[in-house]
C-alpha positions, 0 to 999 in steps of 0.5 A: 476614598481610602488608598489601596494597600500595598498588598492589594496593589501587589495582587492586582499586579499579579493578576495583570501579569497572569492574564498577560502570560495566558494571552502570550501562551495562546498566541504562541500556541496558535502560531506554532499550530499554524507553522506545524500545519504548513510544514506538514503540508509541505512534507506530507507524501502526496496521496495516490489519485483514484484510478492510478496504477500505484505500487504504494502499499495500501494502508490496509495492507501494511500490517499483513503478516501472511496471506492476501490483502486486496483493496478495490476502489468503489465501483471496481468490478473484480474486487467489488469495491471492497477491502479483502484480507485473508490471513492464511498461508498461500499455496504457490508454485512456478508453472512448469518450466515457465517464469510464471508464479501462481499463488492461491489464497482462499478463492483467489488465484493470482499469476505473476509472470516477469516474461520469458526467460526473465526470473523474479529479481528481488525488488525489481518492478515489472510494469506494463503487465498484460493479461497472462499468458503473454508469451515473452512479455510481462503478464499477470492475472487476478481471479476471484472464484472463477471471476476473471478479467478479459483484459489487464493492465498492471504492475507488480514488484516482489520484495522478499522472493525466496526460491531455488534457481536453475539456469538463472531461473527461479524454481520450485519450491517457493519458500517466501515472497512479498508481492505488491501489485496494482491492476486495472481490469477490462479497461475500468477507470477503477483499479485494484491494489494488493499485497500477497505474502508468504514469510520466511 
């Protein structure tokens, strides 16, 4: 049987080396994918639990430029378990001499009240809100074409409020706001989250 030529031996060696390189590459990719996945799992922000009154921005509302975005959990009564986005300019005004800000967008009416003699403050969170009006306490309400809650539990925060001030309290006209809110209606386990925005 003839011995393989030097050229044939060289080809065989190259093929073996090629296979070794390919196998090593697969092993390297597999270990990298595993490491990346475990690192991602450690650093990923925990997701909001269903029924949690969280002020984290719903992903559906992140790109809202102007108007109203509402995310109602499945089975939630007021928002009917749907996501609603209305991209139109809100109409907003402080109610009389109170600290309550009323906002209308389409068929939705929202009221946010930091409480008696408490003005809106940029970035300040107002927790434990009950159904507006609540006198001296934090109050809020969200109504859909006359459909409203008899009982409310919620939180809200405003990221860009811009209005006049008199005696330390916000006054009309209201020229800008970006309010994130979350609310439970009538003691339901499900919640509604949202954002209402009037840019500068």
